[in-house]
N, C-alpha and C positions, 0 to 999 in steps of 0.2 A: 504494500500500500504506500502511496506517496507520502513524502515528508510533510505535506500540507496538514496531515492529521496530528502532527507532533508539535509543530510550533504555530504561533499566531500567524494568520494570513493578513495581507493588506486588505483594507476595505474594498469591496467590489465597486465598480462603476455603478451609478444609480440605476441605469437601464438593466444591467445584468442582475443587480440585487432584486429588482422587481420580478424578473423572470424566475429566479431561484425561489424566492419566498412564495411566489404564486404556485410553484410546483410542489414544494415540501409542505406539501400541504401540512345611612343606616337609618335612620328613621325616614319614612317617606313623607312627602308633602302632597296634599290631595287637591284635586280639582273636580268639576262636575259636568252637567247636563247632556243635551240631546245626543241621540245615539244612532248607530248604523248596525244593521243585522249582518252576521257573518255569512248567511246564505244568500245575501244580496250582493256580495262583492267578489270579484275575481282576483283582485290584488289588494294589498294593504298599503295605503299611502302613509309613510312614516310621519309626515307633518300632521296629517289628520289624526293618526294614531296617538300622537303626543298631546292632542287638544280635545278630541271628541271621544267619549266612551263608546266602545263597540257593544252591540247586543248580539249575543250568541244565538244559534238556532234554537236553543232550548229556552230562550227568553231571558237569560241572565245577562244583566248589564255590567260592564266593567267600570272600574274606577281608575283614573289616571294617577300614577304614582311616580315620584322621583326616586331614583336609586343612586345614591352617592357611591362612585366607584373610583378606581385608580388605573394608571397606565404603566405597569411594570414592563421592562423591556424583555425580560426572559425569566425562566424559572429560578435560576441561581440568585439573581438580584432580589427576586420576590422573597425567597427563603431567607435572605439576609435582612429583610425589612426595607429594602429599597423599592418603594411602591410606585414611584413615578408621579406624574402630575395628577391632580384631581380632575374628575369628569363626572357630570351628573347625567345619568341615563334616564330614559323614559320607559315605563312599563305600564301594563294594565292588569289590575287584580280582579279576578272573577270569583265571587263567593257563591257557593251553592245556595239554592233557595231553602228557607226554613232550617238553616243549619243550627244545631243545638250543641252547646258546649264547644270546647276547643276542637277544631277539626284539622286533619292533615292538609298539607299544601304541596304542590309540585311547581317547580320553576320550569318554564318552557323557553329554551334557548335556541334561537335560529342559527342557521349555517351561513355560508358565504353570501347568499342572496338576500339576507335579512328576513324580516317577517313575511310569511306567505299564508294563504288561506288554510294550508294544512296545519299550521301552528294554532290558528284560531279553532280549527276543527278538533284538535287535541284538547284544547281548553274546554270545549263543549262536552267532549267525552268524559273528561275528568270531573267537571262540575256536576254532570248528570249522575255521577256515581257518588256524590257527596264530598268530593275532594276539591279544595280551592286551587286555582291555577293563576300563576303570575307569569304573563307573557312579556318577555324582555326585548327591548330594541337596543342592541349593543353598538350600533353604528352611527345613527343620526347625530347624536351629541358629539361624536368625534369627527363630524363632517365627512363621513364615509357612506357611500350608497351601497357598495358591494365589494367583496374581496375576491370574487371569482377569478379575476385576471391578475390580482396582485395581493397575495396573502400578507405581505409585509405592512399593509396599511394599518393593521391591528395585530399586535403580538399575540402569540398563543397564550402567554402568561396573562395578558390583559383579559382575554376572553375567559380564562379560568377565574381570575379575580372577580369578574362581573358576577359569577355564580355565588361567590362568597358574599359579595355586597348585597345580592338579592336575598340571601339567607338572613342577613342581619335585618333587612327591611321587614321580611315576613315575621321574624321573631318579635318585632316591635308592634305588630298589628294585632289588635284585639280580635279574639275569636279563632286565632291560629295556634295550633299546638306546636310549639317550637321544637319539641322532641320528635315530631313526625313530619319532617320535611324531605321531599324527594326532588329530583331534577331529571329532565329529559331534554334531549337535543339531537339534531341530525347533522352529520358532516362536521364542520367546524364546531357547531354547537354540541355534537356528540363527544368530540374531543374535550371540549371545555368541561362538560359535566363529569366525564370520566376522570380527568385530571383533578377536578375538585373533590372527587371521592378518594383520591390517593392519600395515604396516611401522612407522608411528609408535608404536603401542602396543607391539608386539612388541619393537622395538628399545629402547624406554624401560624396559620391565619386565624383559625377559630378556637383552637385549643383541643386537647385530647377529650374524646367523648362528646364533642359538640358539633360533629360534622353531619353530613347528609345521611339519612337512613336508607334511602333506596335511589338507584340511578338506572335509567334506561338510556343507553347510548346507541343511537341509530347511525349506522354506517360511518363510524368515526375514523379519523386518521390516527393510527397507532404507531407512528414512526419515531416518537420520542417516549421512552419508558423509564420509570424508576427501576433500578436493578433489584431492589428489595421486593417489588411486586406486592406491596401491602396496601389494603384499603383502610380507610378510617374506621375507628371502633364501631362495631355494630352495623357497618354499612354493607349493603348488598348491591351487586351490579349485574345487569342483563345487557348484553350486546346483541343487537339485531342487525344482520347484514345480508346483502345479496351476494350470491356466489358469482354473479356476472358483473360486479362492480369494477369499473375501469378507472375510477378517480382515486381510490385509495386501495391499499393492499389488504386484502382479506386475510392473507397469511400472517401479516404483522399483528392483526387483532387476535387471530387464533393463538399466536405465540404469547401475546400479552395475557390473555385470559387463562391460558394453560399454565403460565408461570404463577399467576395468582392462585389458581387451583392447587398447585403443588405447594404453595406457601400457606395453604389452609384457609384461603379467603372464600367468602360467600359470593361466587361468581358463576355465570353461565353465559354461553354464546349460542345463538341459533342462526343457522344459515337458511335463507329462502332460495329455493331452486329457481334459477333463471332471472332473479331480481337484479336490477341495476341500482346505481346510486340514486338516492331520493325516491325509493319505491313506496314511500308513505304518502306521496302526492296523488291523491285520488283524482282521476280524470286527466292526468298529464301523461300523454303517450311518450314513447321513445323519442327523446329529443337530444340532438347533438349540441354540445357547448364547445365550439371550435376555439374560443379564446382562452379556455382554461389550460394552464400548464401544470403538469403533474409528473410524478414518478412513482411507479408501483414496484420498481426494482432497486430503489436506493436502500442501502443497509439500515437497519434499525439503530438509532442512537440511544445509548443508555446513560443514565445519570445515577449518582449516589444520592443519598437522602438530603444532602446539602445542595443539590442542584449542580454539582460538578460533573462534567462530561467524562465518559470513558474514552480513552484513546483506542481506536479500532485496531491499530497495528500492534500495540503492546498489551491490550486487554486490561490496562490499569487506569485508575482515575488520574486525570491531568487537569488541575485547576486552571491552567493557562488556556485551555481550549474554550472557544466561544462559538456561538451559533454561526458567526461569519466564516469560521474555518470550514464548517460542514457545508455551508452554502457554496463556498469556493470549490470544494471537492465535488459537489453535485454537478456543477457546470463543467469543470475540467474533466471529470470522469465520464461525461456524456450520458448521465442517468435520466435526463429530462426528455419529455415529449409533450406535444400539444394536442388538445382535443379529447373530450370525454363525452359520455352519454348518460343522461338521467331519464327517469320516468317510471311509471307504474303500469302494471298489467293485471287484468283479471281482478282477483280478490286480494292482491298483495297489500294494498293500502288498508283494507279492512282487517286483514290478519295482523298487520303491524299494530294497528290501533287496539285490537283485542289483546294481543300479547302485552302491550304497554299497560293497559287497564288492569288486566288480571294480576300482573306483577305488583303494581302499586296497591291494589286492593289487599293483596296478601301481605306485603311488607310494611304497609303504613297503617295496618289495623291496630287498634288499641291492644297493648300487651295484656 
């Protein structure tokens, strides 16, 4: 393996950094009135989402919530307490009708394309089952519309921290059981919730025993993993992925969940035959995304619990390594390609929704 993985690399030119990063893949403030129904919209306008409560297909109306978050540049700095600049995100909280006593809640975290109708549909599914849903917009406050063509616009660590920020908001909300909070997301959002469930990050940001109870990660990118493969105390993880996904590596997620299983963690992974990336999008046929740059053959990058990267050549932790080193290696090693495909077919979206709901109903029930 080239020396690039042993010493610091020079920063990549801006254009090259854009291509690489595209490829590698607390208390809330409240607002009010008029609403739009989720079954009447084909897209979610982030500006409207930040100002106007949505009404779900089950008649439940959201409340616009501010979520104070931060912008850490990477997992290592985040674990050292270097949180980056402050940013206030927008979310909408949907509470089930006639809820009695503290109820569980699930954070719904979008992927690279931001909020879509499928996220609102997940909120309807959850609230109809008596589970509150907080749908998060991680991009608009950062002046980002999408990271499909450039994943460097928002760091992976920042997406993970957004989940922690949402947990803090939910725990400050009346009627929510702070001990029964879950999270779900797809693609980048799947990676965010999965990493938020990791023991090193959860313990550092929230404290031991204060993390997520249950996580459903849909078609996540699993290219960066903690070597310890440990989940937060009492956390359980379900990964749902399609075996025809060409945006992220299915094998990397199989390896990640297998390592967790060997480490005695409460984890499972289910593969959907013939399913593509984003197969939970009801009514979205097979759709090419030619501008998306990715790599499904790039080696997995491992970290120790302090967020230091392992040197691929030596197999040892090297605190001098940074994300820029691996980005350089990805380009020079010829690991990248352009063009992916998303979409849903047949009952795939309905099956995803049912798996998600069954998991949360089981894992978030009262002890």
